[in-house]
C-alpha positions as CSV (number, residue, x, y, z in Angstrom):
1,X,50.6,17.1,-75.4
2,X,46.9,17.8,-75.2
3,X,46.6,15.5,-72.2
4,X,49.4,17.3,-70.4
5,X,47.8,20.7,-71.3
6,X,44.4,19.5,-70.0
7,X,45.9,18.3,-66.7
8,X,47.7,21.6,-66.2
9,X,44.5,23.4,-67.0
10,X,42.6,21.4,-64.4
11,X,45.3,22.2,-61.8
12,X,45.1,25.9,-62.7
13,X,41.3,25.7,-62.3
14,X,41.7,24.4,-58.8
15,X,44.2,27.2,-58.1
16,X,41.5,29.7,-58.9
17,X,39.6,30.5,-55.7
18,X,36.4,31.4,-57.6
19,X,36.3,28.1,-59.5
20,X,37.3,26.2,-56.4
21,X,34.3,27.7,-54.5
22,X,32.0,26.7,-57.3
23,X,33.4,23.2,-57.2
24,X,32.9,23.0,-53.4
25,X,29.4,24.3,-53.8
26,X,28.6,21.3,-56.0
27,X,30.4,18.7,-54.0
28,X,29.5,19.5,-50.4
29,X,25.8,18.5,-50.6
30,X,26.7,15.2,-52.2
31,X,29.5,14.5,-49.7
32,X,27.3,15.4,-46.8
33,X,24.5,13.2,-47.9
34,X,26.9,10.3,-48.5
35,X,28.4,10.8,-45.0
36,X,25.0,10.7,-43.4
37,X,24.0,7.5,-45.2
38,X,27.3,5.8,-44.5
39,X,27.4,6.7,-40.9
40,X,23.7,5.7,-40.4
41,X,24.5,2.3,-42.0
42,X,27.7,2.0,-40.1
43,X,26.0,2.7,-36.7
44,X,23.3,0.1,-37.5
45,X,26.0,-2.5,-38.4
46,X,28.0,-1.6,-35.3
47,X,25.1,-2.1,-32.9
48,X,24.1,-5.4,-34.6
49,X,27.6,-6.8,-34.8
50,X,28.5,-9.5,-32.3
51,X,30.2,-8.7,-29.0
52,X,33.8,-9.6,-28.4
53,X,34.4,-12.7,-26.3
54,X,36.9,-10.8,-24.2
55,X,35.8,-7.1,-24.2
56,X,32.1,-7.8,-24.4
57,X,29.9,-4.8,-25.3
58,X,32.7,-2.3,-24.8
59,X,34.2,-3.4,-28.1
60,X,31.5,-1.2,-29.8
61,X,33.6,1.9,-28.8
62,X,36.1,0.6,-31.4
63,X,33.7,1.6,-34.3
64,X,34.1,5.3,-33.5
65,X,37.5,5.4,-31.7
66,X,39.5,3.8,-34.5
67,X,38.1,6.0,-37.3
68,X,38.8,9.1,-35.1
69,X,42.4,8.0,-34.7
70,X,42.8,7.2,-38.4
71,X,41.4,10.6,-39.3
72,X,43.6,12.4,-36.8
73,X,46.6,11.1,-38.6
74,X,45.2,11.4,-42.1
75,X,44.2,15.0,-41.6
76,X,47.8,15.9,-40.4
77,X,49.2,14.0,-43.4
78,X,47.0,16.1,-45.7
79,X,48.2,19.2,-43.9
80,X,51.8,18.1,-44.6
81,X,51.0,17.8,-48.3
82,X,49.5,21.2,-48.2
83,X,52.6,22.5,-46.5
84,X,54.7,21.2,-49.4
85,X,52.2,22.9,-51.7
86,X,53.0,26.2,-50.0
87,X,56.7,25.9,-49.8
88,X,57.5,24.0,-53.0
89,X,54.7,24.4,-55.5
90,X,53.5,27.8,-54.3
91,X,49.9,26.7,-54.8
92,X,47.5,29.6,-54.0
93,X,45.1,27.4,-52.0
94,X,47.6,25.3,-50.2
95,X,47.8,27.4,-47.1
96,X,44.0,27.7,-47.2
97,X,43.8,23.9,-47.1
98,X,46.3,23.7,-44.3
99,X,44.6,26.3,-42.1
100,X,41.1,24.9,-42.7
101,X,42.1,21.4,-41.9
102,X,43.8,22.2,-38.5
103,X,40.6,22.7,-36.4
104,X,39.0,19.6,-37.9
105,X,42.1,17.5,-37.2
106,X,42.2,18.9,-33.7
107,X,38.6,17.9,-33.1
108,X,39.1,14.3,-34.4
109,X,42.3,14.0,-32.3
110,X,40.4,15.1,-29.2
111,X,37.6,12.7,-29.9
112,X,40.2,9.9,-30.4
113,X,41.7,10.7,-27.0
114,X,38.3,10.9,-25.2
115,X,36.9,7.7,-26.7
116,X,40.2,5.9,-26.1
117,X,40.1,6.9,-22.5
118,X,36.5,5.6,-22.2
119,X,37.5,2.4,-23.9
120,X,40.7,2.0,-21.8
121,X,39.0,2.4,-18.4
122,X,37.2,-1.0,-18.4
123,X,40.1,-2.7,-20.3
124,X,43.1,-1.3,-18.5
125,X,41.5,-0.1,-15.3
126,X,42.6,3.5,-15.8
127,X,41.7,6.4,-18.0
128,X,45.3,7.1,-19.1
129,X,48.5,5.2,-19.4
130,X,51.9,6.6,-20.3
131,X,52.8,4.1,-23.0
132,X,54.2,5.4,-26.3
133,X,51.1,5.8,-28.3
134,X,49.0,7.9,-26.0
135,X,51.6,10.7,-25.4
136,X,52.4,10.8,-29.1
137,X,48.7,11.3,-29.9
138,X,48.5,14.0,-27.3
139,X,51.6,15.7,-28.8
140,X,49.7,15.6,-32.2
141,X,46.8,17.4,-30.5
142,X,49.1,20.0,-29.2
143,X,50.6,20.4,-32.6
144,X,47.2,21.1,-34.0
145,X,46.5,23.7,-31.4
146,X,49.8,25.3,-32.0
147,X,49.2,25.6,-35.7
148,X,45.7,27.0,-35.1
149,X,47.1,29.6,-32.7
150,X,49.9,30.6,-35.1
151,X,47.7,31.1,-38.1
152,X,45.4,33.2,-36.1
153,X,48.1,35.3,-34.4
154,X,49.8,36.5,-37.5
155,X,48.0,39.2,-39.5
156,X,50.3,38.7,-42.5
157,X,48.8,35.9,-44.5
158,X,52.1,35.0,-46.3
159,X,54.1,34.9,-43.1
160,X,51.5,32.8,-41.3
161,X,51.3,30.4,-44.3
162,X,55.1,29.9,-44.4
163,X,55.5,29.5,-40.6
164,X,52.6,27.1,-40.4
165,X,53.9,25.1,-43.3
166,X,57.4,24.7,-41.7
167,X,56.0,23.7,-38.3
168,X,53.6,21.2,-39.9
169,X,56.4,19.5,-41.8
170,X,58.6,19.4,-38.7
171,X,55.7,17.9,-36.7
172,X,55.0,15.2,-39.3
173,X,57.8,13.1,-37.8
174,X,55.2,12.3,-35.1
175,X,52.9,10.5,-37.5
176,X,55.0,7.4,-38.1
177,X,55.7,7.3,-34.4
178,X,52.0,7.1,-33.7
179,X,51.4,4.5,-36.4
180,X,54.3,2.2,-35.6
181,X,54.7,2.7,-31.9
182,X,52.8,-0.5,-31.2
183,X,55.3,-2.4,-33.4
184,X,58.5,-0.7,-32.2
185,X,57.8,-0.8,-28.5
186,X,55.9,-3.0,-26.0
187,X,52.7,-1.0,-25.4
188,X,49.3,-1.8,-24.0
189,X,47.8,-1.1,-27.4
190,X,47.4,-4.1,-29.7
191,X,49.4,-4.2,-32.9
192,X,48.0,-3.3,-36.2
193,X,45.0,-5.6,-36.9
194,X,43.3,-4.1,-40.0
195,X,46.0,-3.2,-42.4
196,X,48.9,-5.6,-42.0
197,X,51.0,-7.9,-44.1
198,X,49.2,-11.1,-43.2
199,X,45.7,-9.6,-43.7
200,X,43.3,-8.4,-41.1
201,X,43.0,-10.3,-37.8
202,X,39.5,-8.9,-37.1
203,X,36.5,-11.1,-37.9
204,X,34.6,-10.0,-40.9
205,X,31.4,-9.4,-38.9
206,X,33.3,-6.7,-37.0
207,X,35.6,-5.5,-39.8
208,X,32.7,-4.5,-42.1
209,X,31.0,-2.0,-39.8
210,X,34.4,-0.6,-38.8
211,X,35.3,0.1,-42.4
212,X,31.9,1.5,-43.2
213,X,32.2,3.9,-40.2
214,X,35.7,4.8,-41.2
215,X,34.5,5.6,-44.8
216,X,31.6,7.6,-43.4
217,X,33.8,9.8,-41.2
218,X,36.3,10.2,-44.0
219,X,33.6,11.5,-46.4
220,X,32.4,13.7,-43.5
221,X,35.9,15.1,-43.1
222,X,36.2,16.1,-46.8
223,X,32.8,17.7,-46.7
224,X,33.8,19.7,-43.6
225,X,37.2,20.6,-45.1
226,X,35.6,21.9,-48.3
227,X,33.2,24.0,-46.3
228,X,36.0,25.3,-44.1
229,X,38.1,26.2,-47.2
230,X,35.2,28.0,-48.8
231,X,34.6,30.0,-45.6
232,X,38.3,30.9,-45.4
233,X,38.3,32.1,-49.0
234,X,35.3,34.3,-48.3
235,X,36.9,35.6,-45.1
236,X,40.1,36.6,-47.0
237,X,38.0,38.3,-49.7
238,X,36.1,40.4,-47.1
239,X,39.4,41.4,-45.4
240,X,40.9,42.4,-48.8
241,X,37.8,44.5,-49.7
242,X,38.0,46.2,-46.3
243,X,41.6,47.1,-46.8
244,X,40.9,48.4,-50.3
245,X,38.1,50.5,-49.0
246,X,40.3,51.8,-46.2
247,X,43.0,52.9,-48.6
248,X,40.5,54.6,-50.9
249,X,39.1,56.5,-47.9
250,X,42.6,57.6,-46.9
251,X,43.4,58.9,-50.4
252,X,40.1,60.6,-51.0
253,X,40.2,64.4,-50.5
254,X,38.0,65.9,-47.8
255,X,34.5,66.7,-48.8
256,X,34.0,70.4,-49.6
257,X,30.7,70.4,-47.8
258,X,32.5,69.5,-44.6
259,X,34.9,72.4,-45.0
260,X,32.0,74.9,-45.8
261,X,30.1,73.7,-42.8
262,X,33.1,74.2,-40.5
263,X,33.7,77.7,-42.0
264,X,30.1,78.7,-41.4
265,X,30.3,77.5,-37.9
266,X,33.4,79.6,-37.2
267,X,31.6,82.6,-38.7
């Protein structure tokens, strides 16, 4: 019983914006430092890793493109969980997490598209191909932009949170399409080579820097997400205080000095 109570208490602590901000203040510096160290180590390992016998030096784009693509899908998956938190569990910070993650996810998706085009040019001879994966990733990017526009267009926080949550859950169907498109259809992209049933098909000398880079960008994402959530909480507090001040100003009676001054002016 005490364990259950402590878990519920910890959940309630995270639901408290003030306590969450305090937790974010403590975690962000450590996450940022860890991200810098991991990315520095990953970049060094990426540039010292051997070249691919077919792709040559262009294979080094993989060490940033693949993590960007992973994070584009992971970020949207986190937003889908946050959407459930809004619609089902009514968690006070769920919509904050969703809204704060959308710009970060859009950035990672754009970087995945850009680096993929750069990688595809020497491999496929073109910047863009209309196979199943590329359009589905582009649709993911448009979903991010649509959610960002929606949350900024609606002034009512509750309405914006519910609308964004519903759209996010509807758009989540695109995530398995992106993930398994290379297995379901005959595409130019190679099938899954890192996380697969028979084990990774990538040589260990290339797999290690790829995983370090992916971990570094993942830690960076969580640092940026906590910072964005903290900023959104502060923004909502400022808006709430301005509204309270505006209501108080409307209810306050006119100053007698103003009335006396006007009367003297008339005289």
